[in-house]
N, C-alpha and C positions, 0 to 999 in steps of 0.2 A: 504494499500499499504506499502511495505517495504521501509524504508529510506535508500536506497542504491544507492548512485550517480554512474552513469555510464558516461563513456566518450568514444567518438569515435574520433580517430586522423585520418584525412584525409590528406595525404601528398604526395608529389613527391620530386624530388631533389632540388626544389627551394622554395616551399611554404608548409605551413601546416596550416590546420584549425582544431579546436576542437569543437565537439558537446558535449552538456551535456544533461543529463536527471536526474533530482533530485531524482527521485524514479521510481521503476518499474511502468509501466503503464502511467507515465506522458509524456507529448510531448518533443520531442527534441528541443533544442534551441542552436544556435551557440554562442560560447563565443568569442566575437570580441577581447577582451583583451589578449586572448591566441593565436591569429593568428600570425604566424611567416613567415617571407619572406627573402630570401637572394638574393643578386644580383649575377648572374652568367654572367660574361662578355664573349663576344665572344671569340673564340679560337685565333683569331689574336692578342688579347691583353693579352693573357695568356702566349704565347711563341712565340716571334717574331724571334727567331734565326732559321736559316735553320738547318735541321737534319745534324748530323755529317756524314762524309764519311769514307769509309774504301776501302783500295786497295785489290783486289783479290790477292791470293798467287801466282797464275800463270797468267801472261799477264798484260795487262794495264787496266783492267776493275775496275771500282769503283762502289760502291753501297751505297746508302743513309741508315742510321741507323734509325730504328724506336725509338721513345722515349720509355723509360722503363715504364712510367706510363702516363695515360690520366688525364690531369688536371681537366677536368670536372667531371670525375669519382672520383677523389680524393676529390673535393668539395662536391660531393654528400655524400660520406662516412662521411665527417666531419660534414655536416648538420645532417646526421642521428644520429651521435654521440651527437650532441648538443640537438636534440629533445629527445634522450634517457635520457640524463641528466635532462632535464626539466620535463620529465614524471616521473623520479625517485623522484625528489624533490616534485612534485605534490602527488605521492603515499605516500611518507613519511609524507606529510601534511594531509593525509587522504582525499584528495579533490575528489578521485573517488575510488570505490570498484571494478568496472569492467571496462575493457578496450577492445575495438575493434579496429584493425589497418586496414586502408583502404589505399593501395598504389599500384603502379605498381610493377610487380614481383621483379625486380632487386632491386628497393628501399626497398621493403618490406624485403628482405634478409638482406640489410644493417641495417635496423631498428631492426630486430629480433637479429642480432648479437650484437647489441650495448646495448640492454635492460638490466637493472639490475635486481637483484633478486626480489626486492619488486614490480616492474612492471610486471615481468614474472608471478608472483603469481596471478596478478589480470587480466592478459590477458585471455580473454574468446573467442577470435577468431580473424580472419583476412580475408580480402577480397583482392585479387590481381587485383585491378581495379584502373584506374586513374580517381578519381572523384573530384579533387581539384577545377575545374571550374564549377562543377555542382551546382544546387540549393539545398538548404536544402531538399525540398521534394524529389528530385532525389536521394540524398544520403540516406535518410531515407528509400526510396523504396527498396534499395539494402541491407539493413541491414537483418541479418538472420531471425529476428522475424517477418519481414514484407514480406518475400518471400513465395510464395505458396509451399506447401510441394510436 
């Protein structure tokens, strides 16, 4: 067996899990020390102000203005960036030679955008699934090498 450690990052906008396989053919195991979780408070505590109002140019009609950004989406982008920095540090430390990303489609896009060059070179694939609450066996069953052709 080649000694080429592989990692699978299973993440969504609030939590991340890392699976490791020390060499090709070895079983996958979860790295508890690499699990990350962020608290995402409800919308009511992120922005308590009512949206601003604007007067129509003709007449007395007023309209509410939508906020320019979604605070939850901004938190997800920040979490993806944080995960990408941690992955880059692990890649530089040669903790993994191959990486597979597993995340819901929107968060997977945030992760891909935030990845550094060292991590991109090790990226071997991705799955657009939300498996953060799945068991280890369920996650492994979805990995490319375990799916039927």
